[in-house]
N, C-alpha and C positions, 0 to 999 in steps of 0.2 A: 504493500500500500504506500503510495506517495503521500507522505505526511503533508507536504506544503500545499498540495492540491485541495486539501480540506479547509484551508484558512479562509475566513471572512473577517478581515481586520476591522470592519465596521460593526461586527457582532461577536466579540470575544466570548460571550457567554455561550452562544450556540456552538461556536467552534470548540469550546472546552468539552461540551457534551460529546461531540464527535470523537475527540481525542480520547476521552475516558472510555468510550465503547471499545477502542482498540487496545487498551492496556492489558486485559487478560491474555489476549492472543500474543501480544508483544512479549510479555513476560514468559509465556509458555514456549515461545519460539527458540529461546536460547540465544537469540541474536542481540547481544548486549549493546552494540552500536545503535541499532534501530530502536531498541527499548529506551536507551538513554536520550536519543534525539527526540523521541516522542515526549518524554518527560520534560525536556527543555522547552518544547513548544507549548505543552500544557502550562508550564510555569509562565510563559509569556502571556497566555490568556488571562492568568490571574493578575499579573502585573498591570495589564491594560485595564483591569477592573479595580486597580489600586489595592489589591489584596496582596500586599508585599510579603507578609509573613508566610502565607501559603506558597507564594512563588519561590521564596528562598528554601522552604521545606522540600519542594519538588526538585529544586536544583541540587540540594544536598543528596537526594536519592539518585539523581542522574550522575552526579560525581562519583558515587559509590560503585556504580556498575559500568561507567563509560569505557568503551574500548575503541581504539582507532582515532585518527586525527580529526575526522569530521565531527564525531560526537564531542570531542574535547573542544573544538573550535566553537561549536554551537553552544556548549555549556558556557564558555567564556563570554560569548556574545550576550546570552540571556541573563547571566549573572550581572554583567555590566549594565544591561538595559534596566534590570530591576533596580539596581542602585541608583541609576540616573533618574528613573521615573519617580523614585522616592525622595529626590532632591539631594542625593549623595553622590554628586558627579565626581568628586575627588577619588572616591573608591572605584568608580567605573573606569577611569582613564587607563590604569595599568592593565585591566582586563581586556579592554579593547585593543590596546597596544600589543598584548601577547597574542590575541586572536588574529590580528593583522600579520604579525611575524610568522605565525604557524601556517596561516593560509597561503602566504607567499611561498614559504618553504615547501609546501605540499602541492603547489600549483592549483590551489582552490580559488580561482579568480572571483567567483561569486561571493564567497565569504570574505575575501580580502577587501572587496569593494564595500561590503556591508560594514566591516570593521572600520574602514577609513571614513565611511559616511557617518558612523556613530561618533568617531573622533572629531569629525567636523561639527557635531552638535555640542560636544562637551569640552573640546579643546580649541585649537586654532581652526576656525570655521573654513576660511577660504583655502588655507594650505591643504587641509585634508580632503575637502570636497573636490578641489581641483585635481588632487592626486587620484582620488577615486574616479573622477571623470576621465582622466587620461587612461586609467586602467580599462574602464568600460568602453572607451572608444577604440582601444587597440585589441581587446580580447577577441578570440575566435569562439568563445563560449556564448552561445545565443542567450542562455539564461542570464548570464552576467551582464550582457548588453542591455537587458531590460531595466537595469539600474539608471540608465541615462536620464529618463524622465524625472525621477526623484532628485537626481544630482543637479540637473539644470534648474529645477525648482529651488533647491537648497542654495545653490550659488547665487541665483537671482535674489533670494531674500537676504543672503549675507551682504550682497552689495547694497541692497535697499536699506539694511540696518546701518550701513556705513554712510548712508545718504549719497551714495554714488548711483543715482537713479538712472542715469543713461546706461551704465553697465548692467544694472538690474533689468532694464527693459530689453536689452540685447539677449539676455538669457531666457527671459520669459517668451520672447519671440521665437527663440530656438526651441523652447519647450512646446509652443503651439505648433510649429512646423512638424515636430516629431509626433505629437499626438494626432495630427491630421494624417500624417503618413501611415500611422498605425491604425487609422480609422477608429480611434478611441474618442467617441463623442463626449463622454463624461470628462475625460482628461482634457479635452479641448476647451470645454466650458470653464474648467478651473484655470487653465492657462490664460484664457481671455479675461477672466475676473482679475487675475494677477496683473495683466497688462493694464486693465482699467484702473486698478489701485495705484499702479506706478504713474499713470497719466496724472492722477490727482496729486501725487508727490511732486511731479514736474510742473504743477500749476497749469496743466492742460485740462482745465475743469470741464469745458464743453465736450471734449472728446471722452473724458472719463464718464461723464453723465450719460452721454449717448450710448456708450458701450454697455454700461450697467442696465440701461433701459432695454437694450437689445436682449441681454441675458435674461432679464425678468420676463419679457414676452416669450422668448424661446423656451424657457423652462415651463411656462404655462402651456404652450402649444404641444410640448413633448409629454405633458402629463406628469412632470416631475414635481416633487414637493417644493414649496417656497423655500428660498435660501435666505437665512438670516444674514449671511455675509453680503449678499446682493442688496438686501434692504439697508444694511448698515452703510454701504457705499452710496446708495441713492440718497440716503439721509445726509451724509457728510457733504456730498456734492451740492445738494440743494441748499444746505446751510451756507456754504461758501458763495452761493449765488444770491444770498439774501432772500431765500424763499423758506423762511423758518417755519411757517405754518404747514407747508407741505412736508417739510423735513420731519416735523414732530411725529407724524403718523408712521413714517418709515422707521424712525428711532424706536417707536413703541413696538412695531412688528419685529424689528431686529432683536430687541430685548426679550420678547416673548419666546423666540426660538433659541437664541444663543445662551440665555441664562439656564437652559436645560442641558448645556454641554459641560459636564463636570470638569473636564480637562481645561477648557477655556476659563471657567470660573476660577479654578485653582491657580492658573498661570497668569491670567490677565484680569484680576479683580477690578482694577481701575477702569478698564475698558468697558466691562459689563456695567459698572456703576454709572458711567457716562451715558450709555444707551438708556438706562433707566431714568436718569435725571432729565435728559433731553426729550424723552418720550412722554413725560408726565404733563 
């Protein structure tokens, strides 16, 4: 059974149920590498639900039986992710560094890119994300090349965070071209949202507003649920154009949706409070 094919990162609880169903057979198989890898991914479902104690318990169990480089690399990655998600990034860094070194040594490009991408989150963002991007662009491993979208996105936001909005826009445009080439409609919507957000940072407010309005209409036509992020951008653009009355309704709608995102609330409390205040 391909463990990774069972993942739904938007629903870690349901994914956990699928993984738990496999545990008896994994244990009975005697394949310690497969069993340990399954435990690491089950741990990740717990970490995504902020059940960090349970995640560490499962990782302890994986460490006790792991056999072979891939199981060890995946253990290191998930232990690091669990520490990082719990706000203990300093403990995560050496784990990601070791995972990167082991992946390179064993020719595991996919996991090397994963480790570098995580170091881009907890350490030097641009250095590690660009290192990961170079690996992804050069590898012959088709699965490893699938990292490019996430990396273009991360590099774009790294530049945005440094207020280098022109460079950010370049990478978001690369991301959009990639998603269109992949015929990934959902990914293309996200890339276009990021472009619109960067237009706002570049003070290209009319273009930003027009793009978010397009996304709002297209999501409706496609039968997709409303996006709190689109509502937020519509509100911010309208506010900048001195259309505060119209903006208020979008701030309210954005708050209603985004306040239900436990990760966003935990990481960006001030942003959520702003939506609430401006929507009242």
